[in-house]
Each structure stands twice: as C-alpha cells, then as structure tokens.
NUTI-81881 format. One record per residue (C-alpha): residue number from 0; residue in three letters; x, y, z. Coordinates in steps of 0.02 Angstrom, whole numbers, plus 50000, padded with zeros to 5 digits. Last residue first. Layout:
BEGIN
NUM, Ala, X, Y, Z;
...
END
This chain:
BEGIN
268, Lys, 53281, 40647, 45012;
267, Asp, 53160, 40786, 45051;
266, Glu, 53005, 40784, 44940;
265, His, 52999, 40935, 44828;
264, Leu, 52880, 41083, 44834;
263, Leu, 52894, 41195, 44682;
262, Gln, 52935, 41379, 44702;
261, Asp, 53112, 41377, 44635;
260, Met, 53168, 41560, 44629;
259, Ala, 53352, 41506, 44635;
258, Val, 53403, 41679, 44698;
257, Ser, 53273, 41696, 44835;
256, Pro, 53294, 41512, 44878;
255, Cys, 53476, 41533, 44932;
254, Asp, 53567, 41375, 44987;
253, Cys, 53446, 41253, 44906;
252, Gly, 53295, 41142, 44942;
251, Ala, 53218, 41253, 45074;
250, Thr, 53191, 41104, 45187;
249, Gly, 53024, 41019, 45208;
248, Val, 52839, 41043, 45243;
247, Ile, 52849, 41161, 45392;
246, Arg, 52675, 41228, 45429;
245, Ala, 52578, 41378, 45366;
244, Pro, 52404, 41412, 45434;
243, Val, 52339, 41396, 45303;
242, Gly, 52469, 41303, 45201;
241, Ala, 52654, 41302, 45161;
240, Val, 52822, 41319, 45246;
239, Thr, 52992, 41278, 45172;
238, Lys, 53143, 41278, 45287;
237, Cys, 53320, 41349, 45278;
236, Cys, 53310, 41450, 45440;
235, Pro, 53168, 41419, 45559;
234, Val, 52995, 41496, 45531;
233, Asp, 52913, 41589, 45675;
232, Ala, 52723, 41583, 45687;
231, Leu, 52572, 41655, 45596;
230, Val, 52615, 41622, 45414;
229, Val, 52467, 41617, 45295;
228, Ser, 52514, 41528, 45134;
227, Gly, 52449, 41573, 44962;
226, Ala, 52613, 41541, 44873;
225, Ala, 52740, 41443, 44975;
224, Ile, 52853, 41530, 45099;
223, Arg, 53035, 41482, 45074;
222, Ser, 53182, 41495, 45193;
221, Asn, 53357, 41562, 45164;
220, Ala, 53365, 41659, 45327;
219, Gly, 53235, 41629, 45461;
218, Val, 53062, 41704, 45458;
217, His, 53033, 41793, 45623;
216, Ile, 52866, 41842, 45698;
215, Asn, 52793, 42007, 45754;
214, Gly, 52625, 41978, 45670;
213, Leu, 52565, 41917, 45502;
212, Val, 52650, 41843, 45350;
211, Lys, 52525, 41829, 45208;
210, Ala, 52573, 41740, 45047;
209, Gly, 52483, 41792, 44888;
208, Ala, 52628, 41751, 44773;
207, Gly, 52774, 41662, 44852;
206, Ile, 52899, 41733, 44977;
205, Leu, 53081, 41682, 44948;
204, Val, 53201, 41720, 45091;
203, Gly, 53385, 41759, 45058;
202, Asp, 53413, 41864, 45214;
201, Gly, 53286, 41853, 45354;
200, Ile, 53110, 41925, 45359;
199, Lys, 53052, 42009, 45520;
198, Pro, 52864, 42019, 45528;
197, His, 52757, 42162, 45595;
196, Arg, 52693, 42213, 45767;
195, Asp, 52828, 42308, 45860;
194, Glu, 52720, 42432, 45956;
193, Glu, 52551, 42504, 45907;
192, Asp, 52452, 42348, 45953;
191, Lys, 52285, 42354, 45865;
190, Gly, 52265, 42170, 45818;
189, Thr, 52380, 42078, 45699;
188, Gly, 52514, 42154, 45590;
187, Gly, 52558, 42136, 45408;
186, Leu, 52691, 42081, 45287;
185, Thr, 52571, 42052, 45142;
184, Val, 52619, 41975, 44975;
183, Ser, 52500, 42008, 44831;
182, His, 52633, 41995, 44697;
181, Leu, 52797, 41902, 44717;
180, Met, 52936, 41916, 44843;
179, Ser, 53124, 41897, 44832;
178, Val, 53245, 41936, 44974;
177, Asn, 53429, 41970, 44942;
176, Asp, 53457, 42071, 45101;
175, Gly, 53337, 42071, 45248;
174, Val, 53159, 42135, 45263;
173, Val, 53104, 42215, 45427;
172, Ala, 52923, 42258, 45462;
171, Thr, 52883, 42390, 45594;
170, Glu, 52773, 42500, 45483;
169, Gly, 52690, 42370, 45374;
168, Ile, 52729, 42300, 45202;
167, Val, 52586, 42280, 45077;
166, Ile, 52611, 42217, 44898;
165, Ser, 52451, 42228, 44795;
164, His, 52534, 42215, 44623;
163, Ala, 52722, 42188, 44634;
162, His, 52749, 42097, 44469;
161, Asp, 52910, 42032, 44551;
160, Ile, 52976, 42124, 44704;
159, Met, 53163, 42091, 44701;
158, Val, 53275, 42145, 44844;
157, Gly, 53464, 42159, 44825;
156, Arg, 53479, 42275, 44973;
155, Gly, 53387, 42278, 45139;
154, Ile, 53215, 42342, 45186;
153, Arg, 53168, 42430, 45347;
152, Ala, 52988, 42487, 45368;
151, Ala, 52968, 42667, 45427;
150, Pro, 52910, 42727, 45256;
149, His, 52762, 42607, 45258;
148, Ile, 52759, 42508, 45097;
147, Asp, 52600, 42507, 44992;
146, Val, 52623, 42445, 44813;
145, Gly, 52484, 42476, 44686;
144, Phe, 52608, 42570, 44575;
143, Met, 52539, 42746, 44557;
142, Glu, 52416, 42758, 44701;
141, Ser, 52527, 42662, 44821;
140, Thr, 52681, 42761, 44772;
139, Arg, 52579, 42922, 44788;
138, Met, 52526, 42877, 44965;
137, Gln, 52699, 42823, 45020;
136, Val, 52774, 42983, 44948;
135, Phe, 52646, 43086, 45044;
134, Tyr, 52681, 42987, 45203;
133, Ala, 52866, 43027, 45186;
132, Met, 52823, 43211, 45162;
131, Asp, 52721, 43205, 45323;
130, Arg, 52860, 43118, 45419;
129, Arg, 53004, 43234, 45377;
128, Gly, 53104, 43178, 45530;
127, Gln, 53260, 43147, 45426;
126, Gly, 53240, 42959, 45449;
125, Trp, 53065, 42970, 45377;
124, Leu, 53131, 43065, 45226;
123, Trp, 53258, 42926, 45197;
122, His, 53119, 42797, 45210;
121, Ala, 53016, 42894, 45082;
120, Ile, 53167, 42894, 44965;
119, Arg, 53186, 42707, 44987;
118, Tyr, 53000, 42682, 44959;
117, Ser, 53014, 42768, 44790;
116, Gln, 53157, 42649, 44747;
115, Leu, 53047, 42501, 44793;
114, Ala, 52902, 42568, 44690;
113, Gln, 53013, 42584, 44536;
112, Tyr, 53077, 42406, 44553;
111, Gly, 52905, 42332, 44577;
110, Lys, 52832, 42445, 44441;
109, Phe, 52942, 42371, 44306;
108, Phe, 52946, 42476, 44145;
107, Leu, 53081, 42609, 44135;
106, Ile, 53201, 42570, 44275;
105, Pro, 53160, 42384, 44278;
104, Gln, 53187, 42367, 44090;
103, Ile, 53347, 42469, 44073;
102, Phe, 53454, 42332, 44149;
101, Arg, 53414, 42214, 44006;
100, His, 53338, 42040, 43986;
99, Cys, 53207, 42041, 44123;
98, Ala, 53070, 41912, 44092;
97, Pro, 53176, 41775, 44172;
96, Asp, 53172, 41874, 44336;
95, Arg, 53311, 41822, 44454;
94, Asp, 53472, 41897, 44385;
93, His, 53399, 42055, 44309;
92, Val, 53291, 42089, 44461;
91, Ala, 53438, 42063, 44580;
90, Val, 53553, 42173, 44474;
89, Leu, 53427, 42314, 44487;
88, Asp, 53403, 42291, 44674;
87, Ala, 53592, 42298, 44702;
86, Arg, 53603, 42456, 44597;
85, Ala, 53461, 42538, 44693;
84, Ala, 53541, 42489, 44859;
83, Arg, 53705, 42571, 44808;
82, Gly, 53612, 42728, 44753;
81, Leu, 53519, 42742, 44917;
80, Asp, 53677, 42701, 45014;
79, Ala, 53756, 42861, 44948;
78, Asp, 53647, 42962, 45066;
77, Ala, 53646, 43152, 45056;
76, Gly, 53657, 43172, 44868;
75, Tyr, 53530, 43036, 44835;
74, Ala, 53408, 43115, 44957;
73, Glu, 53433, 43292, 44896;
72, Asp, 53411, 43239, 44715;
71, Ala, 53251, 43149, 44764;
70, Ile, 53180, 43300, 44855;
69, Glu, 53227, 43418, 44713;
68, Arg, 53144, 43303, 44587;
67, Leu, 52988, 43295, 44694;
66, Ile, 52979, 43485, 44696;
65, Gln, 53003, 43497, 44508;
64, Glu, 52875, 43362, 44469;
63, Ser, 52744, 43461, 44562;
62, Met, 52647, 43403, 44714;
61, Glu, 52458, 43412, 44736;
60, Gly, 52411, 43412, 44551;
59, Ser, 52519, 43257, 44535;
58, Ala, 52700, 43203, 44520;
57, Leu, 52740, 43025, 44572;
56, Lys, 52794, 42952, 44404;
55, Leu, 52894, 43099, 44338;
54, Ser, 52976, 43138, 44505;
53, Phe, 53036, 42961, 44535;
52, Arg, 53095, 42942, 44355;
51, Tyr, 53196, 43102, 44366;
50, Ala, 53272, 43052, 44532;
49, Leu, 53318, 42882, 44461;
48, Ala, 53406, 42964, 44314;
47, Arg, 53501, 43080, 44431;
46, Glu, 53554, 42931, 44537;
45, Phe, 53617, 42833, 44387;
44, Asn, 53732, 42969, 44323;
43, Pro, 53751, 43114, 44201;
42, His, 53570, 43117, 44143;
41, His, 53503, 43145, 43967;
40, Leu, 53534, 42964, 43921;
39, Leu, 53412, 42892, 44047;
38, Gly, 53234, 42957, 44065;
37, Ala, 53234, 43101, 43941;
36, His, 53338, 43007, 43813;
35, Ile, 53237, 42848, 43836;
34, Leu, 53068, 42934, 43823;
33, Ser, 53118, 43039, 43672;
32, Gly, 53193, 42891, 43581;
31, Leu, 53045, 42777, 43609;
30, Leu, 52984, 42802, 43430;
29, Pro, 53161, 42761, 43372;
28, Glu, 53141, 42578, 43423;
27, Asp, 53298, 42477, 43382;
26, Arg, 53418, 42624, 43376;
25, Val, 53342, 42699, 43533;
24, Ala, 53354, 42531, 43621;
23, Ala, 53538, 42516, 43575;
22, Glu, 53575, 42686, 43652;
21, Ala, 53480, 42636, 43809;
20, Glu, 53574, 42471, 43822;
19, Glu, 53740, 42561, 43814;
18, Cys, 53684, 42690, 43942;
17, Ile, 53621, 42556, 44062;
16, Arg, 53784, 42459, 44043;
15, Gln, 53886, 42612, 44090;
14, Trp, 53771, 42645, 44238;
13, Val, 53801, 42471, 44305;
12, Pro, 53987, 42477, 44269;
11, Asp, 54011, 42632, 44380;
10, Val, 54192, 42684, 44403;
9, Glu, 54277, 42565, 44281;
8, Ala, 54137, 42585, 44154;
7, Leu, 54150, 42775, 44169;
6, Lys, 54335, 42768, 44125;
5, Arg, 54298, 42661, 43974;
4, Arg, 54159, 42779, 43919;
3, Ala, 54272, 42931, 43939;
2, Gly, 54404, 42847, 43832;
1, Ala, 54275, 42808, 43698;
0, Met, 54220, 42990, 43699;
END
C-alpha cells in the first residue's frame, strides 16, 4: 500500500495530498467519516471525486444525481483540461485564501470553488452543442451556490472566487489565468446588444468585493480593481482603479496582485 501511495504521489501529488488530508480529517472528526469517505476516499482519482460532488450538490427533483454523475464523468473523461484547471484552481485557493489550510476544504466546503467547477462542466457542455443541458447546470449552480456564470463565458486556470456570493459573469466575458475575485463581483454588459458585450479580464487581475465591470472593455494584466468600484472604461496593465466611475489611482503595487491579495491603496513612491 505504501508503494502504491508513493507511485500515486509521483503521478498526481494533488490527489495524494487530498487523500492524506481526508484520512487525517476522519481520524480527527469521526462524525464526518461518512461524508469524507463518500466524497473523497471512496473514489480512485480527483476527477471522479469532483464528479460525485457535482452530482450530489446539483441534483434535484428535475435531474437525478445519477444522470448528473454520468454527465460529469463524461466531461472529465473527454477533456483532461477540466481536471488540470480544477487542480490549478484548488492550489490557487489554498495559496491565496488565509482561511484555507487544507486542499480538502474547497472541495468539501467552499462554494466558490465548487461553483467554478460546475461552470467548467457547463462550459464543456456548451462547447459540445448541448446548450439546454448547459443552461440547466448554470441554473442549478446559481440556485445552489448563488453564483451565476453563463456557460459560454471563458475562464482561465488558477482562478479563485473567494466567498463567491452574488458573483455574476456574462455570456461573452473572458477571464484570464490566475485571477482572483471576491464576492458580489459583476462582469456584466450594458444595453441590449447581443454581440460581444462583456468585459475581458487579463491574467493576474485582482477584483475587489462588490466591483462592477460593465461592457466590452479590457482590464489589463496584473491590475487591481478596488472594492465597490464601477469600471466602465479600459484599464491599462499593472494599474489600480477605484471609484464610481473607476479611475486610475496608482500602480498595482506588485507583480501579481491576484496572488498578493493586497487590497489596500498605497501612495506611489
């Protein structure tokens, strides 16, 4: 068994760590043993565990857990990028959220992480032309987690959605890699234009709580949007914007704001 564990760690260190943490959690809190075994230790790999969690949380009287499980297993089996993105998101949450001390926490308890993985399956369905099923997953994700992401939106890897309540991301929005956003963020459109109408967020951007980014505008890589801001125009790379409407108030203060998670405004030196 020890040899198998070592081999697994070489192939998939993220899943190995999850299993070790899960076993420790069962020892520390036996009353959660059934939940942790069913959600994590019962499964042979990370993708199967995610598929189980997806089906358990989104099942309803309209769509059974079994059907949703089959959909998720199909998605993870057909597109290895879904699993890679889920691992990158998990590491991002662990690295950036001071309330996250173990890899098992986002999988079991953090609705931002779970909602993002549900979106990724909906996006896969959208790409397969299964639009109505994608809309169903979007609806159930919104009902279950309070996060509404259109399945056509494009979101990169290593994304952290902290707290996640009332997140809205529109149909033509694009979110780059290694982005962090807090609760009540909106990436929305303006007017009734049905074409490209939502924001494009560059890599490494930090979006503060309650910020609204509206219209087909670009937020440059490694910039910061202060909490409560309303962004209506393009933001250059490596800048901080704040206010209603948002204006440039300084530089981003570091090379990658989404990782540093520093949301204070500092005077440029």
